[in-house]
LUMNUPA-364640 format. One line per 4 residues: number of its first residue (from 1); for each residue x, y, z of N, C-alpha, C, O. Coordinates in nm, 4 decimals. Layout:
// LUMNUPA-364640
NUM = X/Y/Z/X/Y/Z/X/Y/Z/X/Y/Z ~ ...;
***
This chain:
// LUMNUPA-364640
1 = 9.2767/14.1586/12.4081/9.2036/14.0434/12.4869/9.1299/13.9461/12.3742/9.1545/13.8275/12.3518 ~ 9.0325/14.0317/12.3104/9.0052/13.9753/12.2282/9.0507/13.9196/12.0769/9.0082/13.8315/12.0021 ~ 9.1730/14.0296/12.0707/9.2429/14.0083/11.9055/9.2943/13.8477/11.9768/9.2427/13.7517/11.9196 ~ 9.3803/13.8168/12.0826/9.4626/13.7413/12.1013/9.3294/13.5912/12.0959/9.3833/13.4871/12.0582;
5 = 9.1815/13.5767/12.1268/9.1191/13.5090/12.1313/9.1061/13.4726/11.9932/9.1265/13.3588/11.9510 ~ 9.0670/13.5843/11.9138/9.0790/13.5824/11.8099/9.1392/13.4476/11.7000/9.0788/13.3564/11.6435 ~ 9.3217/13.4972/11.7042/9.4307/13.4998/11.6648/9.4041/13.3326/11.7290/9.4225/13.2317/11.6609 ~ 9.3777/13.3325/11.8103/9.3676/13.1444/11.8898/9.3162/13.0871/11.8035/9.3783/13.0067/11.7339;
9 = 9.1725/13.1185/11.7848/9.0967/13.0478/11.7146/9.1534/13.0330/11.5351/9.1556/12.9258/11.4746 ~ 9.1888/13.1472/11.4849/9.2158/13.1296/11.3137/9.3404/13.0093/11.4102/9.2742/12.9327/11.4803 ~ 9.4144/12.9970/11.4164/9.5704/12.9084/11.4275/9.5160/12.8167/11.4754/9.5289/12.7275/11.3916 ~ 9.4152/12.7459/11.6284/9.3271/12.6812/11.6026/9.3087/12.5687/11.4728/9.3494/12.4548/11.4501;
13 = 9.2159/12.6778/11.3960/9.1174/12.6111/11.2377/9.2801/12.6006/11.1771/9.3196/12.4892/11.2114 ~ 9.3542/12.6489/11.1256/9.3871/12.6523/11.0066/9.4843/12.5674/11.0484/9.5703/12.5723/10.9605 ~ 9.5372/12.4518/11.1790/9.6374/12.3584/11.2095/9.5342/12.2389/11.2380/9.5954/12.1345/11.2608 ~ 9.4013/12.2256/11.2428/9.2999/12.2069/11.2156/9.2768/12.1480/11.0390/9.2537/12.0311/11.0081;
17 = 9.2889/12.2479/10.9566/9.3137/12.2682/10.8928/9.4103/12.1426/10.7733/9.3731/12.0605/10.6894 ~ 9.5950/12.2046/10.8456/9.6615/12.0965/10.7884/9.6968/11.9799/10.8365/9.7637/11.8968/10.7750 ~ 9.6449/11.9656/10.9714/9.5524/11.8404/10.9862/9.4823/11.7116/10.8780/9.5051/11.5940/10.8498 ~ 9.4084/11.7940/10.8506/9.3286/11.6704/10.7203/9.3653/11.7400/10.6011/9.3470/11.6493/10.5199;
21 = 9.4132/11.8602/10.5182/9.4649/11.8348/10.4280/9.6246/11.6742/10.4310/9.6500/11.6013/10.3352 ~ 9.6549/11.6727/10.4903/9.7566/11.4983/10.4940/9.6668/11.3879/10.4624/9.7068/11.2715/10.4640 ~ 9.5200/11.4274/10.4274/9.4400/11.3327/10.4139/9.3785/11.3632/10.3340/9.2634/11.3612/10.3777 ~ 9.3787/11.3919/10.2402/9.2888/11.4850/10.1577/9.2799/11.3955/9.9604/9.2153/11.4120/9.8569;
25 = 9.3453/11.3415/9.9912/9.3588/11.2099/9.8580/9.2307/11.1132/9.8511/9.1657/11.0636/9.9431 ~ 9.2158/11.1027/9.7134/9.0550/11.0024/9.7068/9.0564/10.8844/9.7854/8.9650/10.8260/9.8436 ~ 9.2249/10.8514/9.7720/9.1905/10.6541/9.8066/9.2627/10.6888/9.9666/9.3358/10.6042/10.0182 ~ 9.2256/10.8553/10.0541/9.2443/10.7508/10.2151/9.1604/10.8612/10.2486/9.1421/10.9735/10.2017;
29 = 9.1255/10.8103/10.3220/9.0179/10.8513/10.4703/9.0283/10.8428/10.5527/9.0234/10.7328/10.6078 ~ 9.0494/10.9534/10.6146/9.1061/11.0157/10.7717/8.9770/11.0396/10.8949/8.8621/11.0838/10.8933 ~ 9.0583/10.9902/10.9842/9.0244/11.0574/11.1095/9.0986/11.1288/11.1469/9.1960/11.1661/11.0815 ~ 9.0626/11.1765/11.2959/9.1816/11.2426/11.3756/9.3560/11.2006/11.3791/9.4512/11.2779/11.3684;
33 = 9.3568/11.1031/11.3914/9.4951/11.0770/11.4360/9.5630/10.9477/11.3895/9.6728/10.9037/11.4235 ~ 9.3983/10.8540/11.2331/9.4242/10.7584/11.1778/9.3563/10.7416/11.0939/9.2342/10.7564/11.0989 ~ 9.4617/10.6845/10.9364/9.3831/10.7018/10.8498/9.3420/10.5558/10.7595/9.4011/10.4669/10.8208 ~ 9.2954/10.5161/10.6860/9.2346/10.3676/10.5627/9.3040/10.4534/10.4725/9.2932/10.5743/10.4525;
37 = 9.4211/10.3145/10.3919/9.4113/10.3986/10.2845/9.4238/10.2798/10.2465/9.4460/10.1721/10.3020 ~ 9.3985/10.3298/10.0987/9.3842/10.2401/9.9843/9.4663/10.2371/9.8399/9.4591/10.3139/9.7440 ~ 9.5180/10.1613/9.8540/9.6133/10.1791/9.6860/9.5771/10.0712/9.5881/9.5168/9.9644/9.5768 ~ 9.6472/10.1587/9.5251/9.6068/9.9690/9.3332/9.7658/9.9531/9.3614/9.8695/10.0162/9.3818;
41 = 9.6995/9.7981/9.3452/9.8565/9.6912/9.3238/9.8822/9.7024/9.2094/9.8504/9.6131/9.1309 ~ 9.9483/9.8178/9.1675/10.0821/9.8487/9.0662/10.2498/9.8983/9.1072/10.2900/9.9256/9.2203 ~ 10.3050/9.8996/9.0188/10.4573/9.9701/9.0667/10.3820/10.0875/9.0509/10.2757/10.0889/8.9889 ~ 10.4475/10.2167/9.1207/10.4417/10.3462/9.1677/10.3575/10.4025/9.2173/10.3469/10.5251/9.2155;
45 = 10.2384/10.2822/9.3014/10.1169/10.3701/9.3163/10.1401/10.4573/9.4349/10.2358/10.4212/9.5035 ~ 10.0916/10.5376/9.4661/10.1361/10.5590/9.5435/10.0111/10.7302/9.7095/9.9074/10.7942/9.6920 ~ 10.0658/10.7264/9.7785/9.9007/10.7825/9.8615/9.9646/10.9170/9.9636/10.0389/10.8670/10.0479 ~ 9.9594/11.0146/9.9735/10.0084/11.0962/10.0815/9.9099/11.1163/10.2093/9.8252/11.2052/10.2169;
49 = 9.9349/11.0228/10.3034/9.9028/11.0521/10.3922/9.9426/11.1011/10.5736/10.0428/11.0453/10.6184 ~ 9.8954/11.1631/10.6347/9.9832/11.1857/10.7434/10.1225/11.2421/10.7348/10.2133/11.2153/10.8134 ~ 10.1319/11.3450/10.6035/10.2228/11.3900/10.6197/10.3996/11.3347/10.5733/10.5111/11.3867/10.5767 ~ 10.3330/11.1816/10.5254/10.4326/11.1326/10.4918/10.3537/11.0890/10.2937/10.2625/11.1506/10.2386;
53 = 10.4413/10.9554/10.2307/10.4022/10.9590/10.0635/10.4166/10.7685/10.1142/10.5192/10.7276/10.1685 ~ 10.3349/10.7046/10.0934/10.3056/10.5599/10.0968/10.3257/10.5037/9.9072/10.2639/10.5484/9.8106 ~ 10.4105/10.4176/9.9088/10.3832/10.3386/9.7941/10.4585/10.2285/9.7999/10.5527/10.1897/9.8690 ~ 10.3621/10.1659/9.6650/10.3585/10.0342/9.6552/10.4920/10.0457/9.6145/10.5579/10.1332/9.5583;
57 = 10.5318/9.8401/9.6947/10.6308/9.8053/9.6050/10.6399/9.6832/9.5607/10.6975/9.6405/9.4606 ~ 10.5528/9.6053/9.6770/10.5073/9.4752/9.5907/10.4425/9.4239/9.6474/10.4367/9.4706/9.7612 ~ 10.3258/9.2688/9.6167/10.2618/9.2393/9.7804/10.2461/9.0418/9.6412/10.2584/9.0247/9.5199 ~ 10.2178/8.9551/9.7509/10.2299/8.8155/9.7894/10.0368/8.7602/9.7943/9.9508/8.8425/9.7630;
61 = 10.0100/8.6583/9.8245/9.8391/8.6693/9.8794/9.8499/8.7265/10.0220/9.7422/8.7529/10.0754 ~ 9.9923/8.7562/10.1112/9.9951/8.8026/10.2183/10.0397/8.8689/10.2964/10.0087/8.8898/10.4137 ~ 10.1451/8.9199/10.2103/10.2565/9.0090/10.2834/10.2579/9.1161/10.1339/10.2605/9.0821/10.0156 ~ 10.2552/9.2510/10.1943/10.2575/9.3747/10.0783/10.3887/9.3927/10.1285/10.4099/9.3320/10.2335;
65 = 10.5186/9.4845/10.0653/10.5850/9.5907/10.0635/10.5651/9.6741/10.0535/10.5045/9.6672/9.9466 ~ 10.5625/9.8476/10.1001/10.5615/9.9388/10.1403/10.6713/9.9789/10.1343/10.7747/9.9124/10.1402 ~ 10.6569/10.1173/10.1193/10.7759/10.2777/10.1255/10.7202/10.3674/10.1471/10.6622/10.4303/10.0585 ~ 10.7201/10.4047/10.2824/10.6393/10.4663/10.3791/10.7686/10.6062/10.4729/10.8504/10.5848/10.5624;
69 = 10.7397/10.7169/10.4129/10.8081/10.7365/10.5379/10.9850/10.7523/10.4507/11.0668/10.8307/10.4987 ~ 11.0104/10.6913/10.3596/11.1257/10.6983/10.2831/11.2151/10.5054/10.3265/11.3110/10.4402/10.2854 ~ 11.1181/10.4922/10.4172/11.1805/10.3535/10.4378/11.1140/10.2017/10.4248/10.9936/10.2160/10.4460 ~ 11.1417/10.0737/10.4006/11.0640/10.0271/10.2740/11.0111/9.9826/10.4490/11.0553/10.0200/10.5576;
73 = 10.8650/9.8590/10.4013/10.8798/9.7670/10.5867/10.7511/9.6937/10.4920/10.6562/9.7443/10.4321 ~ 10.7954/9.5536/10.5088/10.6750/9.4097/10.4389/10.5646/9.4339/10.5576/10.5871/9.4300/10.6786 ~ 10.4423/9.4592/10.4941/10.3246/9.3965/10.6313/10.2368/9.2510/10.6043/10.1982/9.2219/10.4910 ~ 10.2173/9.1861/10.6934/10.1433/9.0877/10.7052/10.0011/9.0499/10.7335/9.9324/9.1242/10.8036;
77 = 9.9611/8.9582/10.6920/9.8387/9.0089/10.7268/9.7704/8.9611/10.9127/9.8102/8.8563/10.9637 ~ 9.7037/9.0230/10.9637/9.7395/8.9878/11.0790/9.8206/8.9944/11.1676/9.7753/8.9599/11.2768 ~ 9.9674/9.0378/11.1663/10.0600/9.1064/11.1992/10.0614/9.2084/11.2477/10.0251/9.2845/11.1580 ~ 10.0863/9.2830/11.3632/10.0885/9.4050/11.4646/10.1985/9.5229/11.3263/10.2824/9.5170/11.2364;
81 = 10.1008/9.6265/11.4152/10.1651/9.7715/11.3459/10.2997/9.7325/11.3632/10.3565/9.6709/11.4534 ~ 10.3503/9.7973/11.2240/10.5109/9.7993/11.2023/10.5388/9.9936/11.2904/10.4464/10.0607/11.3364 ~ 10.6193/10.0165/11.2890/10.6511/10.1367/11.3290/10.6953/10.1753/11.2706/10.7846/10.1012/11.2295 ~ 10.6930/10.3400/11.1897/10.8126/10.4353/11.1054/10.7883/10.5687/11.0944/10.6722/10.6035/11.1160;
85 = 10.8749/10.6595/11.0639/10.8078/10.7710/11.0738/10.7487/10.8183/11.1352/10.6705/10.8913/11.0743 ~ 10.7344/10.8205/11.2741/10.6648/10.8144/11.4041/10.5219/10.8012/11.3265/10.4579/10.9063/11.3271 ~ 10.4752/10.7182/11.2762/10.3771/10.6308/11.2665/10.3237/10.4868/11.2637/10.4075/10.4066/11.2226 ~ 10.2467/10.4527/11.2855/10.2244/10.2683/11.2993/10.1518/10.2223/11.1805/10.0703/10.3015/11.1334;
89 = 10.1694/10.0882/11.1137/10.1364/10.1296/10.9515/10.1117/9.9573/11.0036/10.1872/9.8903/11.0742 ~ 9.9618/9.9111/10.9329/9.9530/9.7494/10.9100/9.8784/9.7676/10.7631/9.8708/9.8621/10.6846 ~ 9.8235/9.6232/10.7631/9.7876/9.5624/10.6568/9.5946/9.6148/10.7035/9.5595/9.6725/10.8065 ~ 9.5445/9.5893/10.6387/9.3485/9.5561/10.6849/9.3976/9.3987/10.5487/9.4230/9.2812/10.5753;
93 = 9.3933/9.4638/10.4234/9.3381/9.3451/10.3406/9.4195/9.3450/10.2003/9.4474/9.4592/10.1637 ~ 9.4556/9.2607/10.1295/9.4741/9.2726/9.9750/9.4001/9.1614/9.9005/9.3583/9.0480/9.9238 ~ 9.4042/9.2522/9.7957/9.3014/9.1483/9.6911/9.4040/9.1545/9.5746/9.5199/9.1959/9.5748 ~ 9.3266/9.1003/9.4726/9.4123/9.1054/9.3132/9.4177/9.2614/9.2851/9.5326/9.2963/9.2582;
97 = 9.3244/9.3664/9.2837/9.3308/9.4952/9.2535/9.3823/9.5755/9.3569/9.4065/9.6898/9.3181 ~ 9.4035/9.5574/9.4580/9.4687/9.6574/9.5255/9.4608/9.6348/9.7020/9.3662/9.5786/9.7574 ~ 9.5893/9.6955/9.7787/9.5664/9.7111/9.8610/9.4995/9.8123/10.0088/9.4790/9.9311/9.9838 ~ 9.4735/9.7708/10.1317/9.4517/9.8425/10.2077/9.4975/9.8005/10.3457/9.5129/9.6911/10.3999;
101 = 9.5211/9.9820/10.4001/9.5942/9.9539/10.5191/9.5975/10.0687/10.6462/9.6202/10.1797/10.5980 ~ 9.5890/10.0711/10.7242/9.5715/10.1408/10.7930/9.7324/10.1890/10.8417/9.8341/10.1204/10.8317 ~ 9.7177/10.3632/10.9110/9.7819/10.4853/10.9320/9.7190/10.5532/11.0420/9.6270/10.6328/11.0609 ~ 9.8383/10.4662/11.1311/9.7917/10.6001/11.3447/9.9342/10.6294/11.3498/10.0442/10.5808/11.3237;
105 = 9.8622/10.7603/11.4089/10.0092/10.8766/11.4766/10.0936/10.7305/11.5750/10.0758/10.6099/11.5925 ~ 10.1579/10.8034/11.6034/10.2280/10.6910/11.7744/10.1542/10.8000/11.8748/10.1609/10.7858/11.9969;
***
């Protein structure tokens, strides 16, 4: 019985570590099921978040195009979240140097 409890605790710890590892980049700040990502506004800038890669494609004053989980998506300021790869992605801000967006598990 004690061995089963210990094994269950170890499994839970490893699972928690795996979740946090998905958000271990310097430009990614995560809670349990959501992350705030700041990515440089340059071609091929990427971030690993919640088990998928997000890649910057392009941006203008109000819209950013990203590739998330292999799919290109467009995010606009004030728009509802876009669903992609089991995640919801929404735009937080765009400025001259970087783009900030939010990623949440569905």
